[in-house]
MIDREN-19938 format. One record per residue (C-alpha): residue number from 1; chain; x, y, z. Coordinates in steps of 0.001 Angstrom, whole numbers, padded with zeros to 6 digits, always signed. Layout:
N
- seq;mol;x;y;z
- NUM;A;X;Y;Z
...
// end
This chain:
536
- seq;mol;x;y;z
- 1;A;+000000;+000000;+000000
- 2;A;+001801;+003062;-001165
- 3;A;-000666;+005763;-000222
- 4;A;-000215;+008074;+002716
- 5;A;-002569;+005897;+004776
- 6;A;-000301;+002888;+004513
- 7;A;+002018;+004555;+006983
- 8;A;-000495;+003747;+009712
- 9;A;+000487;+000088;+009727
- 10;A;+003065;-000677;+012401
- 11;A;+003968;-003591;+014618
- 12;A;+003833;-003759;+018390
- 13;A;+007222;-003857;+020074
- 14;A;+007672;-006950;+022154
- 15;A;+009254;-005196;+025116
- 16;A;+007023;-003737;+027819
- 17;A;+009029;-001131;+029690
- 18;A;+007554;+000709;+032636
- 19;A;+005545;+003752;+031497
- 20;A;+007422;+007025;+031417
- 21;A;+005717;+009685;+033526
- 22;A;+006579;+013338;+032966
- 23;A;+004852;+015926;+035080
- 24;A;+003809;+019079;+033294
- 25;A;+001622;+022133;+033909
- 26;A;-001272;+020795;+031854
- 27;A;-000727;+017137;+031070
- 28;A;+001265;+014144;+032209
- 29;A;+002595;+011771;+029582
- 30;A;+002708;+007986;+029615
- 31;A;+003838;+005688;+026810
- 32;A;+002352;+002173;+026406
- 33;A;+002976;-000104;+023417
- 34;A;+002619;+001083;+019803
- 35;A;-000672;+001070;+017861
- 36;A;-002204;+002588;+014743
- 37;A;-005501;+003848;+016210
- 38;A;-007598;+003389;+019299
- 39;A;-010563;+004266;+021438
- 40;A;-011623;+004884;+025021
- 41;A;-014696;+003153;+026434
- 42;A;-015813;+001308;+029548
- 43;A;-015788;-002197;+028070
- 44;A;-016304;-004028;+031366
- 45;A;-018902;-001653;+032835
- 46;A;-016942;-001009;+036031
- 47;A;-017143;+002781;+035805
- 48;A;-013596;+003288;+034490
- 49;A;-012668;+003985;+030877
- 50;A;-010493;+001337;+029249
- 51;A;-008317;+001731;+026153
- 52;A;-008453;-000385;+022993
- 53;A;-005444;-000083;+020666
- 54;A;-005651;-001392;+017120
- 55;A;-002649;-002637;+015196
- 56;A;-002316;-002631;+011426
- 57;A;-001860;-005928;+009634
- 58;A;+000157;-008021;+007226
- 59;A;+000375;-007524;+003473
- 60;A;+001625;-009968;+000839
- 61;A;+004652;-007743;+000184
- 62;A;+005347;-006744;+003761
- 63;A;+005445;-009284;+006550
- 64;A;+006160;-008370;+010154
- 65;A;+009122;-009948;+011918
- 66;A;+007100;-010169;+015112
- 67;A;+003490;-011250;+015703
- 68;A;+000954;-008467;+015255
- 69;A;-001479;-008006;+018116
- 70;A;-004123;-005576;+019280
- 71;A;-004286;-004462;+022901
- 72;A;-007134;-003910;+025353
- 73;A;-005901;-002051;+028409
- 74;A;-008259;-002536;+031354
- 75;A;-008335;+000466;+033658
- 76;A;-007633;-000681;+037219
- 77;A;-008820;+002626;+038631
- 78;A;-005556;+003469;+040347
- 79;A;-003699;+005051;+037449
- 80;A;-002594;+001676;+036099
- 81;A;-003729;-000489;+033204
- 82;A;-003347;-004169;+032324
- 83;A;-003576;-005670;+028824
- 84;A;-006442;-008188;+028709
- 85;A;-006792;-008435;+024920
- 86;A;-005925;-012141;+024789
- 87;A;-008476;-013063;+027469
- 88;A;-011067;-010869;+025760
- 89;A;-010494;-012443;+022344
- 90;A;-009361;-009181;+020771
- 91;A;-005616;-009682;+020416
- 92;A;-005521;-011314;+016973
- 93;A;-005096;-009108;+013910
- 94;A;-007469;-010442;+011249
- 95;A;-007327;-007727;+008587
- 96;A;-005273;-004685;+007739
- 97;A;-006686;-002571;+010557
- 98;A;-007328;+001153;+010233
- 99;A;-009894;+002667;+012617
- 100;A;-012100;+001983;+015617
- 101;A;-015755;+002858;+016271
- 102;A;-017172;+001788;+019646
- 103;A;-020859;+001744;+020611
- 104;A;-023646;-000428;+022005
- 105;A;-025260;-001348;+018687
- 106;A;-027772;-003851;+020148
- 107;A;-028802;-001885;+023264
- 108;A;-027741;-004642;+025656
- 109;A;-025746;-002277;+027870
- 110;A;-022284;-003319;+026677
- 111;A;-019907;-001505;+024338
- 112;A;-019174;-003313;+021069
- 113;A;-016223;-002679;+018740
- 114;A;-016244;-002087;+014992
- 115;A;-012834;-002151;+013288
- 116;A;-012335;-000676;+009842
- 117;A;-009645;-001802;+007423
- 118;A;-008882;-003843;+004318
- 119;A;-009972;-006148;+002755
- 120;A;-012706;-006507;+005401
- 121;A;-014014;-004796;+008489
- 122;A;-014706;-006598;+011772
- 123;A;-017522;-006326;+014329
- 124;A;-016875;-007649;+017823
- 125;A;-019879;-008178;+020069
- 126;A;-019292;-007545;+023761
- 127;A;-020566;-010600;+025635
- 128;A;-020755;-008742;+028941
- 129;A;-018382;-011143;+030695
- 130;A;-015017;-009707;+029652
- 131;A;-014981;-011455;+026280
- 132;A;-015896;-010515;+022715
- 133;A;-017183;-012563;+019765
- 134;A;-016522;-011840;+016087
- 135;A;-019996;-011617;+014544
- 136;A;-019016;-009782;+011365
- 137;A;-020342;-012315;+008889
- 138;A;-023659;-012866;+010679
- 139;A;-024143;-009114;+011062
- 140;A;-023318;-008411;+007397
- 141;A;-020717;-005743;+008156
- 142;A;-017685;-007049;+006245
- 143;A;-017648;-004030;+003913
- 144;A;-015770;-006487;+001704
- 145;A;-013178;-005287;-000771
- 146;A;-013308;-001675;+000390
- 147;A;-010475;+000212;+002040
- 148;A;-012332;+001579;+005069
- 149;A;-010926;+004388;+007223
- 150;A;-013097;+006131;+009849
- 151;A;-016609;+005083;+010835
- 152;A;-019419;+006528;+012944
- 153;A;-022344;+004982;+014787
- 154;A;-025516;+007094;+014649
- 155;A;-029273;+006532;+014527
- 156;A;-030150;+008163;+011208
- 157;A;-033799;+007020;+011209
- 158;A;-034363;+007546;+014964
- 159;A;-035742;+004046;+015513
- 160;A;-033736;+003567;+018710
- 161;A;-030991;+001405;+017200
- 162;A;-027606;+002617;+015986
- 163;A;-026814;+002498;+012296
- 164;A;-023298;+002741;+010873
- 165;A;-021612;+004904;+008245
- 166;A;-018196;+003864;+006924
- 167;A;-015705;+006125;+005164
- 168;A;-014001;+004365;+002259
- 169;A;-010740;+005804;+001005
- 170;A;-009661;+004479;-002396
- 171;A;-009858;+001553;-004782
- 172;A;-007146;-000916;-003913
- 173;A;-006068;-004511;-004374
- 174;A;-003195;-006479;-002904
- 175;A;-002808;-008104;-006313
- 176;A;-002663;-004825;-008204
- 177;A;+000416;-002916;-009301
- 178;A;+000979;-000003;-006933
- 179;A;+002115;+003338;-008371
- 180;A;+005767;+004094;-007776
- 181;A;+006492;+007562;-006448
- 182;A;+009778;+009116;-005339
- 183;A;+011099;+012334;-003826
- 184;A;+014872;+012934;-004133
- 185;A;+015194;+009326;-005333
- 186;A;+013620;+008088;-002091
- 187;A;+010489;+006013;-002545
- 188;A;+007591;+007564;-000694
- 189;A;+003827;+007898;-000700
- 190;A;+002119;+008915;-003890
- 191;A;-000084;+011957;-004141
- 192;A;-003597;+011026;-003133
- 193;A;-004986;+011764;-006585
- 194;A;-003088;+008723;-007859
- 195;A;-005839;+006637;-006251
- 196;A;-009464;+006565;-007367
- 197;A;-011871;+007306;-004547
- 198;A;-014776;+005208;-003351
- 199;A;-018304;+005984;-002145
- 200;A;-019386;+005894;+001483
- 201;A;-021163;+002856;+002865
- 202;A;-024114;+003133;+005229
- 203;A;-025641;+000184;+007063
- 204;A;-029121;+000120;+008587
- 205;A;-029519;-001713;+011888
- 206;A;-032238;-004331;+011468
- 207;A;-032678;-004540;+015270
- 208;A;-031979;-008285;+015279
- 209;A;-028166;-008316;+015220
- 210;A;-027956;-007887;+011448
- 211;A;-027450;-004895;+009155
- 212;A;-028542;-004011;+005622
- 213;A;-026420;-001995;+003196
- 214;A;-028640;+000963;+002273
- 215;A;-025974;+003014;+000497
- 216;A;-027969;+003114;-002746
- 217;A;-031412;+003872;-001321
- 218;A;-029967;+006552;+000993
- 219;A;-028100;+008228;-001878
- 220;A;-024692;+007901;-000233
- 221;A;-023345;+005632;-002965
- 222;A;-023169;+008586;-005365
- 223;A;-020552;+010475;-003323
- 224;A;-017309;+009055;-004686
- 225;A;-014116;+010399;-003116
- 226;A;-011315;+009685;-000676
- 227;A;-013106;+009875;+002698
- 228;A;-011053;+009888;+005902
- 229;A;-012971;+011509;+008759
- 230;A;-016639;+011695;+009751
- 231;A;-018729;+013212;+012522
- 232;A;-022456;+012652;+013017
- 233;A;-024283;+015632;+014548
- 234;A;-027456;+017642;+013931
- 235;A;-025970;+020476;+011885
- 236;A;-029219;+022229;+010895
- 237;A;-031036;+021853;+014240
- 238;A;-034005;+019952;+012829
- 239;A;-033703;+017121;+015329
- 240;A;-032192;+014600;+012900
- 241;A;-028493;+013617;+012755
- 242;A;-026472;+014772;+009752
- 243;A;-022952;+013885;+008578
- 244;A;-019890;+016013;+007932
- 245;A;-017286;+014030;+005983
- 246;A;-013662;+015173;+005578
- 247;A;-012158;+013938;+002316
- 248;A;-008620;+013862;+000958
- 249;A;-008281;+015965;-002219
- 250;A;-012002;+015365;-002718
- 251;A;-014719;+017888;-001811
- 252;A;-015818;+017721;+001828
- 253;A;-019425;+016617;+002284
- 254;A;-022208;+018046;+004436
- 255;A;-024880;+015350;+004224
- 256;A;-028214;+016578;+005537
- 257;A;-030708;+014015;+006806
- 258;A;-034010;+014284;+004903
- 259;A;-035961;+012257;+007525
- 260;A;-036948;+009618;+004973
- 261;A;-033801;+007499;+004881
- 262;A;-032053;+009693;+002328
- 263;A;-029359;+012381;+002499
- 264;A;-028550;+015397;+000354
- 265;A;-025136;+017059;+000108
- 266;A;-025191;+020745;+001065
- 267;A;-021405;+021131;+000937
- 268;A;-021419;+023623;-001931
- 269;A;-024247;+025669;-000465
- 270;A;-022523;+025738;+002929
- 271;A;-019192;+026604;+001233
- 272;A;-017289;+023869;+003055
- 273;A;-016562;+021612;+000066
- 274;A;-013638;+023621;-001371
- 275;A;-011254;+026358;-000302
- 276;A;-011628;+029956;-001488
- 277;A;-009725;+029103;-004682
- 278;A;-012044;+026240;-005574
- 279;A;-009582;+023505;-004553
- 280;A;-010433;+020472;-002472
- 281;A;-008157;+020336;+000560
- 282;A;-006599;+017175;+001968
- 283;A;-009167;+016727;+004735
- 284;A;-008238;+014117;+007335
- 285;A;-009738;+014583;+010799
- 286;A;-012976;+016349;+011726
- 287;A;-014954;+017384;+014795
- 288;A;-017995;+019535;+015548
- 289;A;-019186;+021534;+018548
- 290;A;-020195;+024996;+019721
- 291;A;-017041;+027108;+019731
- 292;A;-018561;+030582;+020036
- 293;A;-021426;+030019;+022476
- 294;A;-024333;+030505;+020069
- 295;A;-025713;+026984;+020547
- 296;A;-024908;+025801;+017026
- 297;A;-022329;+023161;+016042
- 298;A;-019266;+024560;+014266
- 299;A;-016847;+022331;+012358
- 300;A;-013054;+021959;+012351
- 301;A;-011123;+019936;+009722
- 302;A;-007422;+019060;+009641
- 303;A;-005567;+019389;+006327
- 304;A;-002128;+019259;+004645
- 305;A;+000723;+021707;+005119
- 306;A;+000210;+025178;+003570
- 307;A;-003536;+024451;+003322
- 308;A;-004245;+025384;+006967
- 309;A;-006601;+023408;+009162
- 310;A;-010129;+024731;+008551
- 311;A;-012711;+026172;+010939
- 312;A;-016273;+026815;+009776
- 313;A;-018719;+028734;+011991
- 314;A;-022353;+027731;+011790
- 315;A;-024385;+030950;+011705
- 316;A;-027730;+029160;+011513
- 317;A;-028027;+029404;+007740
- 318;A;-025860;+028727;+004722
- 319;A;-023171;+029498;+003896
- 320;A;-021017;+028768;+006943
- 321;A;-018442;+031424;+007754
- 322;A;-014830;+030443;+007100
- 323;A;-013302;+031448;+010438
- 324;A;-009889;+029885;+009827
- 325;A;-007937;+033124;+009739
- 326;A;-010051;+035064;+012234
- 327;A;-009614;+032276;+014795
- 328;A;-005789;+032357;+014315
- 329;A;-005975;+028685;+013302
- 330;A;-004409;+029484;+009908
- 331;A;-001284;+030938;+011470
- 332;A;-000912;+028134;+013984
- 333;A;-001250;+025303;+011416
- 334;A;+000344;+026667;+008250
- 335;A;+003194;+024144;+008088
- 336;A;+001415;+021183;+009707
- 337;A;-000106;+018014;+008305
- 338;A;-002999;+017397;+010688
- 339;A;-004807;+014190;+011588
- 340;A;-006686;+013644;+014849
- 341;A;-008577;+016669;+016194
- 342;A;-010990;+017174;+019100
- 343;A;-012939;+020049;+020561
- 344;A;-012458;+019665;+024293
- 345;A;-012667;+022055;+027246
- 346;A;-009351;+021003;+028752
- 347;A;-009363;+023664;+031496
- 348;A;-013110;+023493;+032244
- 349;A;-013699;+027221;+031778
- 350;A;-016830;+026554;+029711
- 351;A;-015204;+027201;+026318
- 352;A;-014292;+024393;+023941
- 353;A;-010590;+024331;+023103
- 354;A;-008713;+022387;+020405
- 355;A;-006247;+019514;+020540
- 356;A;-004687;+018627;+017185
- 357;A;-002048;+016001;+016420
- 358;A;+000197;+016298;+013381
- 359;A;+002830;+014451;+011370
- 360;A;+004014;+014500;+007770
- 361;A;+003958;+011611;+005293
- 362;A;+007106;+012313;+003243
- 363;A;+010353;+011299;+004930
- 364;A;+012494;+013720;+002918
- 365;A;+010107;+016675;+003228
- 366;A;+012624;+018744;+005209
- 367;A;+015024;+018651;+002243
- 368;A;+012272;+019873;-000056
- 369;A;+010593;+022534;+002103
- 370;A;+012597;+024262;+004803
- 371;A;+009493;+025409;+006702
- 372;A;+008052;+021904;+007066
- 373;A;+009146;+019102;+009395
- 374;A;+008673;+015359;+009038
- 375;A;+007850;+014836;+012699
- 376;A;+005631;+017570;+014097
- 377;A;+004428;+018740;+017473
- 378;A;+000827;+018449;+018643
- 379;A;-001100;+021642;+019240
- 380;A;-003099;+022765;+022260
- 381;A;-005171;+025835;+021410
- 382;A;-007034;+027702;+024158
- 383;A;-010358;+029310;+023263
- 384;A;-010380;+032981;+024314
- 385;A;-014068;+033321;+023442
- 386;A;-015894;+033837;+020138
- 387;A;-013823;+030998;+018641
- 388;A;-010531;+032914;+018773
- 389;A;-007558;+030858;+019965
- 390;A;-004225;+031333;+021654
- 391;A;-001493;+028750;+021255
- 392;A;-000649;+027352;+024713
- 393;A;+001331;+024387;+023407
- 394;A;+004550;+025639;+024965
- 395;A;+002883;+025654;+028403
- 396;A;+001353;+022196;+028113
- 397;A;+004410;+020260;+029231
- 398;A;+007077;+017932;+027823
- 399;A;+004624;+015834;+025817
- 400;A;+003820;+018882;+023693
- 401;A;+007451;+019886;+023208
- 402;A;+008324;+016701;+021320
- 403;A;+007856;+015847;+017649
- 404;A;+005784;+012880;+016486
- 405;A;+004351;+011160;+013448
- 406;A;+000946;+011313;+015093
- 407;A;-002314;+010042;+013603
- 408;A;-005326;+008991;+015716
- 409;A;-006514;+011031;+018734
- 410;A;-009051;+009833;+021317
- 411;A;-010444;+011727;+024309
- 412;A;-011799;+010427;+027606
- 413;A;-011719;+011070;+031353
- 414;A;-009598;+008100;+032355
- 415;A;-009401;+008872;+036080
- 416;A;-012928;+010259;+036589
- 417;A;-011694;+013589;+037927
- 418;A;-013716;+015677;+035489
- 419;A;-010683;+016712;+033435
- 420;A;-010652;+015169;+029929
- 421;A;-007538;+013132;+029165
- 422;A;-006201;+012143;+025745
- 423;A;-004327;+009422;+023900
- 424;A;-002846;+009660;+020423
- 425;A;-001129;+007094;+018254
- 426;A;+002099;+007519;+016301
- 427;A;+003813;+005848;+013366
- 428;A;+006475;+003396;+014552
- 429;A;+006369;+004608;+018149
- 430;A;+004357;+003991;+021270
- 431;A;+001107;+005919;+021704
- 432;A;+001158;+008951;+023966
- 433;A;-001193;+008926;+026937
- 434;A;-001881;+012348;+028437
- 435;A;-003328;+012942;+031883
- 436;A;-004950;+016345;+032268
- 437;A;-003513;+018182;+035276
- 438;A;-005362;+021491;+034949
- 439;A;-009060;+020745;+034440
- 440;A;-009601;+019908;+038114
- 441;A;-008902;+023518;+039081
- 442;A;-012320;+024613;+037790
- 443;A;-015794;+023308;+038523
- 444;A;-017425;+020794;+036212
- 445;A;-020297;+018371;+035837
- 446;A;-020396;+015125;+033863
- 447;A;-023398;+013289;+032451
- 448;A;-023749;+009720;+031277
- 449;A;-026946;+009375;+029288
- 450;A;-028812;+006081;+029032
- 451;A;-031416;+005858;+026309
- 452;A;-034557;+003753;+026690
- 453;A;-036641;+004342;+023578
- 454;A;-033653;+006173;+022076
- 455;A;-030448;+004248;+021385
- 456;A;-028872;+003280;+024698
- 457;A;-025707;+005359;+024114
- 458;A;-027886;+008422;+023419
- 459;A;-025791;+009249;+020343
- 460;A;-027520;+012230;+018781
- 461;A;-028669;+013803;+022069
- 462;A;-028398;+017577;+022569
- 463;A;-027702;+018916;+026064
- 464;A;-028177;+022511;+027220
- 465;A;-026910;+023738;+030587
- 466;A;-027896;+027176;+031847
- 467;A;-026071;+028763;+034749
- 468;A;-025985;+032451;+035666
- 469;A;-025930;+034308;+032328
- 470;A;-024338;+031467;+030367
- 471;A;-025814;+028806;+028131
- 472;A;-023598;+025836;+027275
- 473;A;-024655;+023390;+024550
- 474;A;-023054;+020003;+023937
- 475;A;-023915;+016974;+021805
- 476;A;-023330;+013234;+022017
- 477;A;-021775;+012802;+018595
- 478;A;-020931;+009782;+016488
- 479;A;-017437;+009432;+015064
- 480;A;-015166;+012540;+015018
- 481;A;-011370;+012976;+015083
- 482;A;-009566;+010442;+012893
- 483;A;-009813;+006628;+013094
- 484;A;-010679;+006900;+016804
- 485;A;-013509;+006515;+019329
- 486;A;-014173;+008558;+022466
- 487;A;-015755;+008768;+025905
- 488;A;-019514;+009189;+025394
- 489;A;-020010;+010960;+028692
- 490;A;-020603;+014695;+028328
- 491;A;-018498;+017120;+030361
- 492;A;-019471;+020724;+031042
- 493;A;-016749;+023017;+032325
- 494;A;-018232;+025511;+034796
- 495;A;-015317;+027812;+035554
- 496;A;-015259;+029124;+039134
- 497;A;-018861;+028180;+039938
- 498;A;-019156;+027487;+043705
- 499;A;-019227;+023815;+044641
- 500;A;-022632;+024167;+046354
- 501;A;-024296;+025698;+043293
- 502;A;-026799;+023223;+041772
- 503;A;-027394;+023225;+038028
- 504;A;-029996;+021868;+035660
- 505;A;-029565;+020438;+032199
- 506;A;-032121;+020109;+029428
- 507;A;-031680;+016964;+027358
- 508;A;-033253;+016518;+023953
- 509;A;-032961;+012797;+023349
- 510;A;-032274;+011350;+019892
- 511;A;-035975;+010565;+019464
- 512;A;-036836;+014256;+019918
- 513;A;-038288;+014067;+023441
- 514;A;-037080;+016682;+025955
- 515;A;-036229;+016065;+029601
- 516;A;-034862;+018321;+032334
- 517;A;-032475;+017043;+035009
- 518;A;-032674;+019406;+037979
- 519;A;-030657;+020094;+041137
- 520;A;-027540;+018336;+039905
- 521;A;-024490;+018578;+042135
- 522;A;-021358;+019778;+040413
- 523;A;-017880;+018199;+040421
- 524;A;-019281;+014724;+039927
- 525;A;-020772;+012451;+037263
- 526;A;-024501;+011760;+037025
- 527;A;-026274;+008978;+035167
- 528;A;-029443;+010232;+033496
- 529;A;-031904;+007624;+032242
- 530;A;-034355;+008633;+029542
- 531;A;-037876;+009149;+030853
- 532;A;-040509;+007361;+028830
- 533;A;-043790;+009193;+028531
- 534;A;-046872;+007163;+029236
- 535;A;-049264;+006743;+026356
- 536;A;-052456;+008716;+026736
// end
C-alpha cells in the first residue's frame, strides 16, 4: 500500500518497559505499546474507561518480523492499566486494521467494537463477561473489498438502534500494481490523486443483530471520493443527525438528513466543500461543537501543510463562515499536516478548546521545504471566546514539546476527575497517553446518558446547561477525530462556579423528546436515564 494511509500500519514492540511519567503544567505523559488507532470506552462496565489499541496488519509484500497483536488495556482505577486483549479475544489481527468505532449497537448495555480496514471490516460483540465474539459475517458488516478508514455509529432514522456509516478511502487490491512515487530518489507515498476514490457505505440496523447496506437507497453511494474523517451531529437543528465528511483531495461533504432514509449534500451551499480558490483540501480529521457560544455546532477539519486546518462557523443558515484566519488557526497550522482533532474544554472554563495532532507523510520533506518538518508537534489551542484561539502548546508540558508522526486522537476522562484526558497514536512509536492536570482547578459536571426508547448510548442527544448568564450546549456525537472513538459521557466546564451551586440540564434525546435534570451537584458524574412518557 503506497498511499499516505499505509504509513499507519506498524507492529507492536515486544518489550514492555515501565511507562514514562513526565509531570507538566497541563498534562502528564505515559507511553504504552505502539498502535495505529484506538478508542476509550468502559468495556467491562466497572465505571472506568479502558483503552483499545488497534494494530495494522500483514500484506503480501510486507510481513512483520514479530506477531501483530491488538491491545485492550483494562483500567484498574488506580492510574494503572493491564492488557487483557488475549483473554477478551481481541488480540488477533485479522485484517489490515485502520480505525475503531465503539458503541452499544444492540442496546444490551455493553460496548461493542467495529474495526475498519482492508480487505474486510470486523464487528466484535461484547458478551458482557469480559470477552468478545466476532460476529461480522452474521451481522453483514464485512464491507468487503473496500479500504475503510473512519466510521461513525448514529441513529439516522431515529428508531432507537444505531446504524453505521463507513468512510471508504480508495480503490485498492493487494494483487494490483501499486504506483511508484519518489522524492529525491527516495520512494515515498504517492499523491492522493493517484488513487481513485470510493463511495461511502451506510448500514441500517435491522434490530436483530444484522445490518442491511442501504448506500444506494440513501443516496450515499453517489458520493465518490477519498473519505477519511466523519462526525455525526445535527448540523441544521431539525432534530435529525447529519454527517460532515472530511475527504482527501475530494470535496468535503455536508450530508443533511431528509428524515426519509435519504441524504442530500449541502457542501457547496454551505461553502465547506472547497477552499476559497475552488480547490479540495486534503481533509483528514474532523470534529464539531459549539465554539462561540451561540448553541450551534461549528466544524473543524485538519488538512495538509500550507492548506491550513479549517474552521467553519455555523451561523444558523448557509453558507457557513470560514473562520480559519479570524480564529488564528491558519497561522498556527500553516506548516502542519494534521490528523486527529478534538474540541475539548481542557481547562473546564466553559469554552471548547482544540487539541490537534500532526505528522508528515514524506520522509524527505525537510530537504524539499525548509518550513516543514517530518515529525511535528501536537497543538493545544485555548479558546479565548468567540472561537478565537491562543497557542498554549509551549505551556502544556514535555509531551507537547516533542515531535511525532501522530495520527489517531481519542479523548476520555480516564481517572474520573472531570478533566478530559487524551491518547494519540504515532507511526512506529508507542502511543502517547496524556493525563490532564489542569481541568480539576475549575468546577465541572459530567453526564452519562442512558437511552430507553432512544439508542442506549444516546448518540444524537443535545444537552443545554444554563447557569448564571451562560448557556452551554453540547452533543453526544458519532465518530469525530480520525480513526478513533471517544468517551460518550458529556463534560461541562463551569469555571469558578461554587461547589454548592446546583445546576440543571435540558436533554433533547435522539428521538426528539425533551427532559430536564434538575438540582444536579457539580464536580461529579450523574447517570441520566431517559424518561418514557406514558401513552395517553
